[in-house]
C-alpha positions, 0 to 999 in steps of 0.5 A, a space after each residue: 221420880 214417882 217414888 221420890 214424889 210419893 216419899 215427899 207426900 208421905 213425909 209431908 203427911 207424917 209431919 202434919 199428922 204428928 200434931 193435932 189441930 188443937 196443937 196448931 190452934 195453941 201455936 197461934 194463940 201463943 203467937 198472938 199472946 206474944 205480939 202487940 200488933 201487926 200490919 199487913 196487906 189485905 184482900 177479901 173475896 165474896 162468893 154466893 151460895 152457888 159459888 159465884 164471885 161477888 166481888 173482891 177488894 184489897 187494902 191495908 189491915 192493922 191489928 192491935 191486941 184487945 180487938 183493935 183493928 183497922 181495915 182500910 179499903 178503897 170504898 170502905 174504912 172500918 175501925 174498932 177500938 175493942 168495944 165500938 166499931 165504925 164502918 165508913 162507907 166512902 161511896 155514900 159518905 156515911 158511917 155506921 156505929 155499932 158495938 163490936 159484940 153485936 157484929 159477928 161479921 167483924 174482922 175480930 181476929 181474936 174471935 177466930 183465935 181464942 173464942 171459936 175453937 172451944 165451941 167447934 170441932 177442929 180438924 186438919 184439912 190435909 188436902 188444903 195444907 202444905 209444907 209451909 201452911 196448915 189449914 184447920 177447919 172449925 165446925 160449930 158443935 151446935 147450930 147457934 153460931 153464925 157460921 157453918 165452918 171457918 177455915 184458918 191457914 196457919 204459917 210455920 211461925 204461928 201467924 194467920 195467912 188466910 181465913 175462910 168463913 161459910 155463913 148460915 146463908 151459904 155466903 163464903 168470905 175469904 180474907 188473906 194477909 200478906 207482907 205481915 210486919 209485927 210490933 209496929 208503932 201503932 198508938 191506941 189513938 189510931 183505933 178510934 174514928 172521929 166522923 168528919 163534919 157532913 158525914 151521915 151517922 147511923 148509930 146502932 148502939 
């Protein structure tokens, strides 16, 4: 039995190392270029510098090419049309409006897929990879970026299942996608937010 387990581990390792981190990143990029949109169940966790869990939330996520996305959570509703981002805090009945380019903590998947990899040293994290998913670590080449590392888990079909970010303040954020459905009926009009009457608006543009 031990011999079979050892052989299996060696086989998985050889499969992982047969491709480089950049090969897997290219696979994700090709996948994103081949689809129009997707929807998914979404969950996120936050951890402080000591590793203590600071909260968890779950909801729905929608993505469309050109940095359009919707994050629909119990207490928060975030929308981007690719240029503007609306962050509606349901608890305080307010919405913060900002330019997407000014919000480095946004859920812009295209930053992780296309923008960050050329600016980072990319490597496969073998101990966090499995036969079904490969974990890629992106570590910035300089100190100008807003994070210390990003980890991306890539499925066999080239989709992202999880993202983990460690920011400069040692806060760690983990986002997970499940039950992905590709190329749904998502008109552009869904990715624009119209603040309802009576809501407090904070416009940072």
